[in-house]
C-alpha positions in Angstrom: 8.7 13.8 18.6 10.3 11.1 20.8 13.3 13.3 21.4 11.1 16.3 22.3 9.3 14.2 24.8 12.5 13.0 26.3 13.7 16.6 26.6 10.5 17.6 28.4 10.8 14.7 30.8 14.4 15.7 31.5 13.3 19.3 32.2 10.6 18.1 34.5 13.2 16.0 36.4 15.5 19.0 36.7 12.7 21.1 38.1 11.8 18.4 40.6 15.3 18.1 41.9 15.9 21.8 42.1 12.6 22.9 43.7 11.9 19.9 45.9 15.3 20.0 47.7 15.4 21.7 51.1 17.9 24.4 51.8 21.3 25.3 50.2 19.8 24.9 46.7 20.2 27.2 43.7 19.7 27.5 39.9 22.3 28.7 37.4 21.0 29.9 34.0 23.7 30.6 31.5 24.5 31.3 27.9 27.8 30.3 26.2 29.6 30.6 22.9 32.0 28.0 21.3 35.5 28.6 20.1 38.2 26.2 18.8 35.3 23.9 17.7 35.9 20.9 15.4 34.1 17.8 14.2 35.6 14.4 13.4 36.7 14.4 9.8 35.8 11.7 7.3 38.5 10.1 5.1 38.2 7.2 2.8 40.6 5.8 0.2 43.2 8.4 1.1 40.8 11.2 0.4 39.4 13.5 3.1 35.8 14.1 2.1 34.8 16.1 5.1 37.2 18.2 7.1 37.2 18.8 10.9 37.3 22.7 10.8 34.2 24.8 11.6 32.8 28.1 10.3 30.3 30.4 12.0 28.9 30.5 15.6 28.0 27.7 17.9 26.8 28.0 21.5 24.4 26.8 24.2 21.7 27.8 26.6 21.7 25.9 29.9 19.7 25.6 33.1 21.5 23.9 36.0 20.1 23.0 39.5 22.5 22.5 42.4 22.4 21.1 46.0 25.2 22.1 48.3 26.4 18.9 50.1 29.3 20.4 52.0 30.9 23.9 52.2 33.1 23.0 49.2 31.1 20.5 47.2 27.9 20.9 45.2 26.0 18.3 43.2 23.8 19.2 40.3 21.7 18.3 37.3 21.8 20.2 34.0 19.8 20.5 30.8 21.1 22.5 27.8 20.2 23.3 24.2 23.4 23.3 22.1 23.5 24.7 18.5 26.7 23.6 17.0 28.8 25.5 14.5 28.7 24.7 10.7 31.4 22.6 9.2 33.8 24.5 7.0 33.9 23.7 3.3 36.4 21.0 2.3 38.2 21.1 -1.2 38.5 17.6 -2.6 40.4 16.6 -5.7 39.6 13.1 -7.1 40.9 11.8 -10.4 41.3 15.4 -11.7 37.8 16.4 -10.6 37.5 19.2 -8.1 34.7 19.1 -5.4 33.6 21.2 -2.5 32.0 19.3 0.3 30.3 20.5 3.5 27.5 19.7 6.0 26.8 16.7 8.3 26.3 18.9 11.4 23.6 18.6 14.1 22.3 20.1 17.3 22.1 18.6 20.8 20.1 18.5 24.0 22.3 16.9 26.8 21.0 15.9 30.2 23.9 15.7 32.6 25.1 15.4 36.2 27.4 18.1 37.6 30.1 17.9 40.2 31.3 21.3 41.4 34.1 22.1 43.8 34.1 25.6 45.4 37.3 27.3 46.7 36.1 29.1 49.8 38.4 32.1 49.8 38.0 35.2 51.9 36.9 37.1 48.8 33.8 38.2 46.9 35.2 36.4 43.9 34.7 32.7 44.3 36.5 30.3 42.0 35.3 26.8 41.3 36.0 23.6 39.3 33.3 21.8 37.4 32.7 18.5 35.6 29.7 17.5 33.6 28.8 14.0 32.5 25.6 12.8 30.8 23.8 11.8 27.7 23.2 13.9 24.6 20.1 13.6 22.4 21.3 14.7 19.0 18.9 16.0 16.3 18.4 18.3 13.3 21.1 16.6 11.1 22.1 18.8 8.1 22.5 17.4 4.6 25.8 16.2 3.1 26.5 18.7 0.2 28.9 18.1 -2.7 29.5 20.8 -5.3 31.2 20.3 -8.7 31.4 22.9 -11.5 28.7 24.9 -9.7 26.3 22.1 -9.5 25.2 21.0 -6.0 24.2 17.5 -4.9 22.7 16.8 -1.5 22.0 13.7 0.6 19.9 13.4 3.7 21.7 12.3 6.9 20.9 10.6 10.2 22.6 11.3 13.5 22.8 9.0 16.6 22.7 10.1 20.2 25.8 9.7 22.4 27.6 10.6 25.6 28.3 14.2 26.6 31.1 15.5 29.0 32.7 18.7 29.9 35.5 19.8 32.3 36.7 23.2 33.4 36.0 25.9 36.0 34.9 29.4 36.6 34.3 32.4 38.9 31.3 33.7 40.8 30.9 37.3 41.8 27.7 38.7 43.3 25.7 35.8 41.9 27.1 36.3 38.3 29.1 33.4 37.0 31.6 32.9 34.2 32.6 29.4 33.0 35.3 28.1 30.7 34.8 24.4 29.8 36.3 22.0 27.4 33.3 19.9 26.1 32.7 16.9 23.8 29.5 15.6 22.4 29.7 12.0 21.0 27.7 11.3 17.8 27.6 9.1 14.8 26.3 10.1 11.3 25.3 8.2 8.2 23.2 8.6 5.1 19.5 8.0 5.3 19.8 6.0 2.1 21.7 2.9 3.1 25.1 3.3 1.5 26.7 1.3 4.3 28.5 4.4 5.6 28.5 5.4 9.2 31.2 7.4 10.9 32.0 8.9 14.3 31.0 12.6 14.2 32.0 14.0 17.6 31.9 17.7 18.2 34.7 19.1 20.4 35.0 22.7 21.6 35.8 25.2 24.4 32.7 26.9 25.8 32.9 30.4 27.4 29.6 31.2 29.2 28.1 33.8 31.4 25.3 33.1 33.9 23.4 34.1 36.9 22.8 32.2 40.2 19.2 32.2 41.6 19.2 31.1 45.3 16.1 29.1 46.3 
């Protein structure tokens, strides 16, 4: 509930910045998909218990408000809901026993500042560079799952919040936008039962997104 309230507060702040500003302001609503995604792996005692590869689809929905400070430079504030890809199954062999392990994923709601540099070319296609930096509220941690001889054992997990950043660029054409960003969400995961285990569980990926600009 606390994280939901924080998300609503952030959305209110974004709306206030976007709609209260005078002139040269706009919103960009976009949807993106992840590729090349990976988590931090977890190794202990020479055994990799959780791999870094992912399986399935991850992506995000975002709303960003901008204020044009100069002809080339815009400053903005963004809010996104990010659903991260599942972790791929890891085959583990320990003392002659074969295991399959998976899980320990999460979703995120980052709140972030945006610096955007626009290349003002004499063209309807307008390229730009973009950098995001903020804080990610991470939630919905999945179980750690371990299978052996067809029998599954699961443990509940916790996930910590962390920093969020992205760097890349895009193109705008007739108010439609396309972004390509390299993004990282910082997080830490551990068992709900106190086994003394806690590990960096960052999520890195490229995000290709399409959006639409609404001038205010």
